[in-house]
C-alpha positions as a Markdown table, in Angstrom:
| # | Residue | x | y | z |
|---|---|---|---|---|
| 1 | Unk | 0.0 | 0.0 | 0.0 |
| 2 | Unk | 1.5 | 3.3 | -1.1 |
| 3 | Unk | -0.8 | 5.6 | 0.9 |
| 4 | Unk | -0.7 | 7.4 | 4.2 |
| 5 | Unk | -3.4 | 9.0 | 6.3 |
| 6 | Unk | -3.5 | 12.3 | 8.0 |
| 7 | Unk | -5.9 | 14.0 | 10.5 |
| 8 | Unk | -6.2 | 17.7 | 10.7 |
| 9 | Unk | -7.2 | 20.7 | 12.8 |
| 10 | Unk | -9.5 | 21.5 | 9.9 |
| 11 | Unk | -11.7 | 18.5 | 11.0 |
| 12 | Unk | -10.8 | 16.4 | 8.0 |
| 13 | Unk | -9.1 | 13.0 | 7.4 |
| 14 | Unk | -7.1 | 12.8 | 4.2 |
| 15 | Unk | -5.7 | 9.9 | 2.2 |
| 16 | Unk | -2.4 | 10.6 | 0.3 |
| 17 | Unk | -0.4 | 8.9 | -2.4 |
| 18 | Unk | 3.1 | 8.6 | -1.0 |
| 19 | Unk | 4.9 | 8.5 | -4.4 |
| 20 | Unk | 3.2 | 11.5 | -6.0 |
| 21 | Unk | 2.4 | 13.5 | -2.8 |
| 22 | Unk | -1.1 | 14.0 | -4.2 |
| 23 | Unk | -4.3 | 13.9 | -2.1 |
| 24 | Unk | -6.4 | 10.9 | -3.1 |
| 25 | Unk | -9.5 | 11.4 | -0.9 |
| 26 | Unk | -10.8 | 13.6 | 1.8 |
| 27 | Unk | -13.2 | 12.5 | 4.5 |
| 28 | Unk | -15.4 | 15.1 | 6.2 |
| 29 | Unk | -17.8 | 14.5 | 9.1 |
| 30 | Unk | -16.0 | 15.3 | 12.3 |
| 31 | Unk | -17.0 | 18.5 | 14.1 |
| 32 | Unk | -13.7 | 19.1 | 15.8 |
| 33 | Unk | -9.9 | 18.5 | 15.3 |
| 34 | Unk | -8.8 | 15.0 | 14.2 |
| 35 | Unk | -6.0 | 13.7 | 16.3 |
| 36 | Unk | -5.8 | 10.0 | 15.4 |
| 37 | Unk | -6.1 | 8.1 | 12.1 |
| 38 | Unk | -5.6 | 4.3 | 11.6 |
| 39 | Unk | -6.0 | 1.7 | 8.8 |
| 40 | Unk | -8.5 | -0.8 | 10.2 |
| 41 | Unk | -8.2 | -4.5 | 9.6 |
| 42 | Unk | -11.8 | -4.6 | 8.3 |
| 43 | Unk | -12.7 | -5.0 | 4.6 |
| 44 | Unk | -16.2 | -4.4 | 3.3 |
| 45 | Unk | -17.7 | -6.0 | 0.2 |
| 46 | Unk | -19.8 | -3.8 | -2.0 |
| 47 | Unk | -21.0 | -3.7 | -5.6 |
| 48 | Unk | -17.6 | -2.6 | -6.9 |
| 49 | Unk | -15.6 | -5.2 | -5.0 |
| 50 | Unk | -13.7 | -5.2 | -1.7 |
| 51 | Unk | -12.9 | -1.9 | 0.0 |
| 52 | Unk | -10.6 | -1.1 | 2.9 |
| 53 | Unk | -11.8 | 0.8 | 6.0 |
| 54 | Unk | -10.0 | 3.5 | 7.8 |
| 55 | Unk | -10.9 | 5.1 | 11.2 |
| 56 | Unk | -10.4 | 8.4 | 12.8 |
| 57 | Unk | -10.6 | 9.8 | 16.4 |
| 58 | Unk | -11.4 | 13.4 | 17.1 |
| 59 | Unk | -11.6 | 16.0 | 19.9 |
| 60 | Unk | -15.4 | 15.8 | 19.1 |
| 61 | Unk | -15.3 | 12.6 | 21.2 |
| 62 | Unk | -16.1 | 10.2 | 18.3 |
| 63 | Unk | -14.3 | 7.5 | 16.4 |
| 64 | Unk | -15.5 | 7.2 | 12.8 |
| 65 | Unk | -15.1 | 4.4 | 10.3 |
| 66 | Unk | -14.9 | 5.3 | 6.6 |
| 67 | Unk | -14.9 | 3.3 | 3.4 |
| 68 | Unk | -11.8 | 4.3 | 1.4 |
| 69 | Unk | -13.7 | 4.2 | -1.9 |
| 70 | Unk | -16.4 | 6.6 | -0.8 |
| 71 | Unk | -16.5 | 9.7 | 1.4 |
| 72 | Unk | -20.2 | 10.2 | 1.2 |
| 73 | Unk | -21.1 | 8.8 | 4.7 |
| 74 | Unk | -19.3 | 7.2 | 7.6 |
| 75 | Unk | -19.8 | 3.5 | 7.9 |
| 76 | Unk | -20.0 | 3.6 | 11.7 |
| 77 | Unk | -19.5 | 6.0 | 14.6 |
| 78 | Unk | -18.5 | 5.2 | 18.2 |
| 79 | Unk | -19.2 | 7.9 | 20.7 |
| 80 | Unk | -16.9 | 8.3 | 23.7 |
| 81 | Unk | -18.2 | 9.1 | 27.2 |
| 82 | Unk | -18.7 | 12.8 | 27.6 |
| 83 | Unk | -17.9 | 12.6 | 31.3 |
| 84 | Unk | -15.0 | 10.1 | 31.2 |
| 85 | Unk | -13.3 | 10.7 | 27.8 |
| 86 | Unk | -14.0 | 14.2 | 26.6 |
| 87 | Unk | -12.2 | 13.7 | 23.3 |
| 88 | Unk | -10.3 | 10.9 | 21.5 |
| 89 | Unk | -6.5 | 11.4 | 21.2 |
| 90 | Unk | -5.2 | 8.1 | 19.9 |
| 91 | Unk | -6.4 | 4.7 | 18.7 |
| 92 | Unk | -4.9 | 1.4 | 17.7 |
| 93 | Unk | -6.1 | -2.0 | 16.6 |
| 94 | Unk | -4.6 | -4.9 | 18.5 |
| 95 | Unk | -5.0 | -8.7 | 18.6 |
| 96 | Unk | -5.3 | -10.2 | 22.0 |
| 97 | Unk | -4.7 | -13.9 | 22.7 |
| 98 | Unk | -6.9 | -15.7 | 25.2 |
| 99 | Unk | -7.3 | -19.2 | 26.5 |
| 100 | Unk | -10.5 | -20.8 | 27.6 |
| 101 | Unk | -11.0 | -23.5 | 30.3 |
| 102 | Unk | -10.0 | -26.2 | 27.8 |
| 103 | Unk | -6.7 | -24.4 | 27.1 |
| 104 | Unk | -7.9 | -23.6 | 23.5 |
| 105 | Unk | -6.3 | -20.4 | 22.2 |
| 106 | Unk | -8.4 | -17.9 | 20.4 |
| 107 | Unk | -7.5 | -14.4 | 19.1 |
| 108 | Unk | -9.8 | -11.4 | 19.5 |
| 109 | Unk | -9.4 | -8.2 | 17.5 |
| 110 | Unk | -9.8 | -5.2 | 19.7 |
| 111 | Unk | -9.6 | -1.4 | 19.2 |
| 112 | Unk | -8.0 | 0.6 | 21.9 |
| 113 | Unk | -8.3 | 4.3 | 22.3 |
| 114 | Unk | -6.9 | 7.0 | 24.6 |
| 115 | Unk | -8.9 | 10.0 | 25.7 |
| 116 | Unk | -8.3 | 13.6 | 26.8 |
| 117 | Unk | -9.2 | 12.8 | 30.4 |
| 118 | Unk | -6.7 | 9.9 | 30.4 |
| 119 | Unk | -8.4 | 6.5 | 30.4 |
| 120 | Unk | -7.5 | 3.9 | 27.8 |
| 121 | Unk | -10.5 | 2.0 | 26.6 |
| 122 | Unk | -10.6 | -1.4 | 24.9 |
| 123 | Unk | -13.5 | -2.2 | 22.5 |
| 124 | Unk | -13.7 | -5.7 | 21.2 |
């Protein structure tokens, strides 16, 4: 993949071509500064084939998921706690290994995010 993501104080998320330096796509929808951007491990199937998903975290206290092929609408929004988070500063997808009682090992995909007020949250 020869792309990079950026989040901005202008409330946008942008996808760039590394080789040319040209902007490929802009994603608008946040209502405050975007501090965190991440390629997600999710792929969605649509009428034009498979499409990658990116996500962004903002001071507006939301994490938004976007289809790279379309910036018309967000795919999904997670809202942080107004009292306990007060804005999203960072996010990361991680795989956690767990064992059940029979000692079987499974892997769970989780999204972790950090907030303005300090807590780290794990969604999975």
